[in-house]
C-alpha positions as CSV (number, residue, x, y, z in Angstrom):
1,X,64.1,144.0,32.6
2,X,60.9,146.1,32.7
3,X,59.2,143.8,35.2
4,X,58.9,144.4,38.9
5,X,59.9,142.0,41.7
6,X,62.6,139.6,42.6
7,X,60.4,136.7,41.5
8,X,60.5,138.0,37.9
9,X,64.3,138.0,37.9
10,X,64.2,134.4,39.3
11,X,61.7,133.4,36.6
12,X,64.0,134.9,33.9
13,X,67.0,133.0,35.2
14,X,65.0,129.8,35.1
15,X,63.9,130.5,31.6
16,X,67.6,131.1,30.5
17,X,68.7,127.9,32.1
18,X,65.8,125.9,30.5
19,X,66.6,127.3,27.0
20,X,70.3,126.6,27.4
21,X,69.6,123.1,28.7
22,X,67.3,122.5,25.8
23,X,70.0,123.7,23.3
24,X,72.7,121.6,24.9
25,X,75.7,122.1,27.2
26,X,77.8,123.6,24.5
27,X,75.4,126.5,23.7
28,X,75.3,129.7,25.7
29,X,72.8,132.4,24.8
30,X,74.5,135.6,23.6
31,X,74.5,138.5,26.0
32,X,73.1,140.9,23.4
33,X,70.3,138.5,22.6
34,X,69.3,138.2,26.2
35,X,69.6,141.9,26.8
36,X,67.4,142.8,23.9
37,X,64.9,140.1,24.7
38,X,64.6,141.0,28.3
39,X,64.4,144.7,27.5
40,X,61.3,144.0,25.5
41,X,59.6,141.5,27.8
42,X,56.2,142.1,29.2
43,X,54.0,140.2,31.5
44,X,50.5,141.6,31.4
45,X,48.5,141.3,34.6
46,X,51.6,140.6,36.7
47,X,52.5,143.6,38.8
48,X,51.5,145.7,35.8
49,X,51.4,149.5,36.3
50,X,48.1,150.7,34.9
51,X,48.0,154.3,36.2
52,X,50.4,156.7,37.9
53,X,47.9,159.4,39.0
54,X,47.1,157.7,41.3
55,X,49.3,154.6,41.2
56,X,47.2,151.6,40.3
57,X,48.8,148.1,39.8
58,X,47.2,144.9,38.7
59,X,48.5,141.5,39.6
60,X,46.7,138.2,38.8
61,X,47.8,136.5,42.1
62,X,45.1,133.9,42.6
63,X,46.8,131.7,45.2
64,X,48.8,132.1,48.4
65,X,52.2,131.7,46.6
66,X,51.4,134.4,44.0
67,X,50.0,136.7,46.7
68,X,53.2,136.2,48.7
69,X,55.3,137.1,45.7
70,X,53.1,140.2,45.2
71,X,53.4,141.3,48.8
72,X,57.2,140.8,48.7
73,X,57.5,142.8,45.4
74,X,55.4,145.6,46.8
75,X,57.8,146.0,49.7
76,X,60.9,145.8,47.5
77,X,59.9,147.9,44.6
78,X,57.4,150.5,45.8
79,X,57.4,152.9,48.6
80,X,53.7,153.3,49.6
81,X,52.8,154.7,52.9
82,X,49.3,153.3,52.5
83,X,47.8,150.7,50.2
84,X,44.3,149.5,49.3
85,X,43.9,146.1,47.8
86,X,40.9,145.7,45.5
87,X,40.3,142.0,46.0
88,X,38.0,139.6,44.1
89,X,38.5,135.8,44.3
90,X,36.9,132.9,42.6
91,X,35.0,130.3,44.6
92,X,37.5,127.5,44.1
93,X,40.5,129.5,45.5
94,X,42.1,129.7,48.9
95,X,40.7,133.1,50.1
96,X,42.2,132.9,53.5
97,X,45.6,131.9,52.2
98,X,45.7,134.8,49.7
99,X,44.7,137.3,52.3
100,X,47.2,136.0,54.9
101,X,49.9,136.4,52.3
102,X,48.8,140.0,51.6
103,X,48.1,140.9,55.3
104,X,51.7,142.0,56.0
105,X,51.4,144.9,53.5
106,X,49.1,146.6,56.1
107,X,46.7,147.3,53.3
108,X,43.0,148.0,53.5
109,X,40.9,145.6,51.5
110,X,38.1,146.7,49.2
111,X,36.4,143.5,48.3
112,X,34.4,143.1,45.1
113,X,34.0,140.6,42.4
114,X,34.7,140.0,38.7
115,X,32.1,139.3,36.1
116,X,33.0,135.6,36.2
117,X,30.2,133.2,37.2
118,X,32.7,131.6,39.5
119,X,33.4,134.8,41.5
120,X,32.5,135.0,45.2
121,X,30.0,137.7,45.9
122,X,31.5,140.7,47.7
123,X,29.2,140.4,50.7
124,X,30.3,136.7,51.1
125,X,34.0,137.5,50.6
126,X,34.1,140.4,53.1
127,X,33.6,138.3,56.3
128,X,36.3,135.8,55.1
129,X,38.8,138.6,54.6
130,X,37.8,140.3,57.9
131,X,38.4,137.0,59.7
132,X,42.1,137.3,58.7
133,X,42.8,141.1,58.8
134,X,40.0,142.4,61.0
135,X,36.8,144.1,60.0
136,X,38.3,147.6,60.4
137,X,40.4,146.9,57.3
138,X,37.6,145.7,55.0
139,X,35.1,147.6,52.9
140,X,32.7,146.3,50.2
141,X,31.9,147.4,46.7
142,X,29.6,145.0,44.9
143,X,30.7,146.2,41.5
144,X,34.3,146.4,40.3
145,X,33.9,149.7,38.6
146,X,32.7,151.2,41.9
147,X,35.5,149.6,43.7
148,X,38.1,151.1,41.3
149,X,36.5,154.5,41.5
150,X,36.5,154.4,45.3
151,X,40.1,153.1,45.5
152,X,41.4,155.6,43.1
153,X,39.6,158.5,44.8
154,X,41.0,157.4,48.2
155,X,44.6,157.0,46.8
156,X,44.4,160.5,45.1
157,X,43.8,162.2,48.5
158,X,47.4,161.8,49.7
159,X,50.9,161.2,48.4
160,X,52.4,157.7,48.5
161,X,49.1,155.9,48.4
162,X,48.6,153.0,46.0
163,X,46.0,150.7,44.6
164,X,46.5,147.0,43.8
165,X,43.9,145.0,42.1
166,X,44.4,141.3,42.7
167,X,42.9,137.9,43.6
168,X,41.9,136.5,40.3
169,X,42.9,136.6,36.7
170,X,39.3,137.5,35.7
171,X,39.3,140.4,38.1
172,X,42.5,141.7,36.6
173,X,41.1,141.3,33.1
174,X,37.9,143.2,34.0
175,X,40.0,146.0,35.7
176,X,42.2,146.4,32.6
177,X,39.1,146.6,30.4
178,X,37.6,149.3,32.7
179,X,40.9,151.2,32.8
180,X,41.2,151.2,29.0
181,X,37.6,152.3,28.6
182,X,38.1,155.2,31.0
183,X,41.5,156.0,29.4
184,X,43.5,156.0,32.6
185,X,45.9,153.2,31.5
186,X,49.6,153.8,31.0
187,X,50.8,153.8,27.4
């Protein structure tokens, strides 16, 4: 399966069980059907590799559970020495819970915002993130395009550094649009 993280395999197993249960006890999905289906599966915005030079991933984790799955997958699948999380969160979300879930990655946080009217302003988000991880691990970029430029520049200065854009679905969508416009997306 071309998806990263144990949680994706667990989701696939649940999907198989659900389809087989829907079809009835006597029906088992054919292995070749499952193999071809899962070989072609994609999950845009879910631990999606956007660039390899430097490595940039996007993940729409917008709650503590999703952020925990992201943190676990980063540790299982990738071998980063250093990581920067470009983080933007919507006002109705659990900022502290998301950050607590990502904190064990040891990442720096570059807080910003999406274009959504519901997005928390970067200068308001930063102190909330700093309250969880410490002010020394938090920087601010009021615009996402500036945050992406700063994060990519930082990551390109050393081997085994990565960038993860997360915290809201709207932030990920905006980041993917910027990546496409600047032609640094993977094909």
